[in-house]
N, C-alpha and C positions, 0 to 999 in steps of 0.2 A: 307414543306420547313424548319421546326425546324431541321430535321435531317442533313441538309447540310448547315445550316446558317453560319458556320465559313469557309466553303469550298471556296478555292480561284480558283481552277481549276478542270479539269475532274477527275484527279487522286484522289483528295481529296473529291469530290462528290461520287465517286465510293466507296471509303473506308468508307465514312460516312455511306452510305447505307449498306455496307457489315457488318460492326460492329454493326450497329443498329439491323439488322435482326439476327445476330449472338447472340445478348444479348437478344432480345425479344422472339424469337422463342424457345418453350420449346420442345426439340428433346428428343426422337422421338415422331413423331405423324403421324396419319393417314391423307391422303389426297385423293381427288378425281380429276381427270382430268376434266377440264371444257372446254378446247379447244385443238384441235389437232394442232400440229406444225410438220412441215417437219423435224426440227432438233431433234425431240423426237419420241421414239417408242410408246408413250402412246395414247391410244384411249379414246374418251370422255366417260365419267362416269367409266373408269378403276380407281381402288384404289390402292394406294401404300403406303408404309411405308416410311416416310421422316427421314433420320437418322442424317443429319448434313448438314451445308453449304458445297457447293463445294469449292475446293481451290480458294484462292484469284485471282489467274492468270486466272481462268475460268470465273470470275465474272467481267472482265474489261468492258464489254459493256452492260451486263444484269446479273441480279442476278439468279444463278443457286443453286439448293439444291440437295444434293446426296439422292437418294431413292434405295431401294430394290426392283427389278423387275425381276421376272421369275428366282430367284436364282442368280441374278447378282446385283452389285451396279453400278449405273451410275448417271450422273448428268442431271437434266432436268430444264427447265425454271420455276421459282417460279410463274411467270405469268399464267401458264397454270394449276395451282393447286389451290384448295380451301381446307381449313382445314376441317376435320370431327371430331366433338366433341372435339374440341381443347379449351384450356383455353382462357380467355378473352385477355390476352396480345399477345398470338400467333394469335388469330383471328384479333386483331387491326393491327398487324405488317403485316400480309398478306394483309388485306384491304389497308393499307398505300401503300404498293408496287402496288397493282392493280391500285389503284388511280393514282399514279405517271405515271404508264405505260398508262393508259387510257387517261390522259391528253396530251400524247405525248412528255412528258419531257425526256430529255436525260442528261447524265452526261456531 
């Protein structure tokens, strides 16, 4: 909740999360798919390189990160990834987002 403490509406909560993740995630980093989603081509246990946050407009309802996958760059939900040998700050940021999602919180 500290991430969105000063947020007054959905847009501010979204941007609070977006900039928190952008600041805390140490790009690039390796990640492993932990859950398949119909909106993503990743399969469980598949590994990808996370290169940056997806554009802000792609993160209005959920946080997406841009990955390299089969020679392409595409955005996938951060909630379907876990870091592989990432630094402590990146690990904590990913875990914070997973916690937010698992609790059913919305922007």
